[in-house]
N, C-alpha and C positions, 0 to 999 in steps of 0.2 A: 209190464209191473201196475200200467193205469187200465190194462179191461182188467184187473181182479179189482183193482180201487173200483171206477165206476161203473160197475155193471150194470148192463139196460138187458131190461126185457124187450127181444124183438116180438112185436105183435101177430101175432098165425091167422093164418086166411092171406082171402088178398084183402085190398086195401084200396079207396077209391077217392081220391079230391074230391070235391062238390063248387067252392067254393073259399076259398083264402079269404078272412076276415082281418084289420089289423088289430094288437092285444090291447092299447091304447090308442086316442086319437092324437093325432100329432097336436103339438102344442105352436101356436107362431109363434118363432125367432125371434125375439126382436133386431132391429137395424144397429151394425154398429153405428155410432157418432160418426162423422168422416172429422178428419183426425185436422187439430187447429194453434198457430201458435199460439195465438191469443190465450185459449184455454188451458194449455200447458206452464203458457212465460206463469199465469195466475197460479195453477196449480203448486210451479215449484217454486213462490212467493208462498203460502204457505205452507208449507213443509219447510220454509228454511223461518219463516215466526215461531213453530210450532216447536222447531229446536233449541230455539232462544227463547223460548218461554210469553210467546206475546200470541197469547188466546185470538180467536177469530171473532171478533163481535159479531159478523152478516150471521155468520153458523151460530150461534146460540137466537140472534133475534127468527129465525127459521126454525130450530128446533124450537121453540115455544112459542111459536104460534100453530105451529104442527100438531105439539106432545102437547101442550094447556094452555090451551085457551083461552081461558078464564081468569088466569095470572098474568097480575100486569109484569113486564118484565125488564128488570136495571137498566139501570142508563148507562150507558160507554165507562163513563167516571168510576161507577159503580162494578162495573163487572169486572172493569180491567185490576178494582183492589182486591178484590176477591178472590179473583187464580191469582194475585201477590200474596196473596194472604194465604190458599191454600199452598201453595208452593209455601212461602217461607214464611212461617208460625210463628206470631209476635207474643202468646200470649203465655206470660208466667208458666215455668213445671213445665211448657213442650220443645222440647229438643226440634232441631232444624231449620234453627235460622242460626248464621254465625255470628258468637256473641259477643266478638270484636268491632 
């Protein structure tokens, strides 16, 4: 059945392989980072903080340095206030914050 679907033509005559060339130059593979309990613990802490809604100020600063070098970053207090307002809007007419 598969021969009927994928019919291929075989070359006629004699063929000789002169040399083989790779289809593409191989890219160097990045070396895996060695396991670190400290890195594991930091990642776990960040995961739990994000689960409960505490944003990571250091990642925000790094993002601002890399992607928006011309803009000054918010200070830590303003950053956390911005994250709380984004998660629980307190403006009139917006639903999302508990009214009680």
